[in-house]
C-alpha positions in Angstrom: 0.1 0.1 -0.2 2.9 2.2 0.8 4.3 2.3 -2.7 0.7 2.9 -4.6 -0.4 6.7 -5.4 -2.8 7.7 -3.1 -5.3 8.6 -5.3 -4.8 5.9 -8.5 -2.5 3.3 -7.3 -3.8 -0.3 -7.7 -2.4 -3.9 -7.1 -3.6 -6.3 -9.4 -3.5 -10.0 -7.7 -3.9 -12.6 -10.3 -4.0 -16.2 -8.9 -5.0 -19.6 -9.1 -9.0 -20.2 -8.9 -9.5 -23.1 -6.1 -12.9 -24.2 -6.8 -12.2 -24.5 -10.6 -8.8 -26.0 -9.5 -10.4 -28.3 -7.2 -12.9 -29.0 -9.9 -10.5 -30.0 -13.1 -7.8 -30.5 -11.6 -5.4 -33.6 -13.9 -3.7 -36.0 -11.7 -1.5 -37.6 -14.0 -0.4 -36.7 -17.5 2.4 -37.8 -19.5 4.2 -36.9 -22.6 7.3 -37.5 -24.7 9.1 -34.4 -26.1 10.5 -34.7 -29.4 13.3 -36.4 -27.9 12.5 -38.7 -26.6 12.7 -37.4 -23.0 9.3 -39.1 -21.1 7.9 -36.4 -18.9 5.3 -37.7 -15.9 3.3 -34.9 -13.9 1.5 -35.5 -11.1 -0.8 -33.3 -9.4 -2.5 -33.2 -6.1 -4.2 -31.0 -3.9 -3.4 -30.6 -0.1 -6.6 -28.7 1.7 -4.6 -28.7 5.2 -1.9 -26.3 3.6 -3.8 -24.7 1.0 -1.1 -26.0 -1.7 -1.3 -27.8 -5.1 1.8 -30.0 -5.6 2.7 -31.4 -8.6 6.3 -33.7 -9.4 7.8 -33.5 -12.6 9.8 -36.8 -12.8 11.6 -36.7 -16.4 13.0 -39.8 -17.8 15.9 -39.8 -20.2 17.1 -42.8 -21.4 18.6 -44.2 -17.9 18.5 -41.4 -16.1 15.6 -40.0 -13.9 15.3 -36.7 -12.0 11.8 -35.3 -10.2 11.1 -31.6 -9.6 8.2 -30.5 -6.6 6.9 -27.4 -7.7 4.3 -26.4 -4.9 2.0 -23.7 -4.9 0.1 -22.1 -2.1 -3.7 -20.5 -3.3 -5.8 -18.6 -1.8 -9.3 -18.7 -1.1 -11.4 -15.5 -2.2 -12.4 -14.6 1.8 -8.2 -15.1 2.2 -7.8 -12.1 -0.1 -10.3 -10.4 1.1 -8.9 -10.4 4.8 -5.2 -9.6 3.3 -6.3 -6.7 1.4 -8.0 -4.8 4.2 -5.3 -5.9 6.4 -3.0 -3.9 4.1 -5.8 -1.1 3.9 -6.6 -1.7 0.6 -10.3 -1.9 -0.9 -10.8 -4.9 -3.8 -12.7 -2.4 -7.0 -13.0 -5.5 -8.7 -12.7 -9.4 -9.3 -12.2 -11.0 -12.6 -12.4 -14.3 -13.3 -10.0 -14.1 -17.2 -8.0 -11.6 -18.7 -11.1 -10.8 -20.8 -12.8 -9.0 -18.1 -15.6 -11.6 -17.2 -16.6 -11.6 -13.8 -15.2 -14.6 -10.9 -17.4 -17.2 -10.9 -16.4 -20.6 -9.1 -15.7 -22.1 -12.7 -13.4 -18.9 -14.0 -9.7 -20.2 -15.0 -8.2 -17.4 -13.2 -9.1 -15.0 -9.9 -7.8 -11.7 -10.5 -8.2 -9.0 -8.2 -8.1 -5.2 -8.7 -7.4 -3.1 -5.4 -7.1 0.2 -4.9 -6.1 2.3 -1.7 
């Protein structure tokens, strides 16, 4: 808040939409790159920690390595509470970059905040 202009400063928070994430999560996917490397992605939701976790296994011949990606997601009420604590007002809630409203099935959760 302190770095935003008092009259015209905006903060935009573009994030995962948790209801859609839960509904459309793909638990596992596999693909092979043109060079023959196999990529296996396994996804889970850790509700207790509000995180979506993805393990990426890369198999190249006899070599294999894994990468863990863990992303914290925030529910709508959490975003509102954080904005309030920061002294910001949520001006708009958008569901995508096309200016559509935020719904449980929106691909994104975009919050436009001002001072």
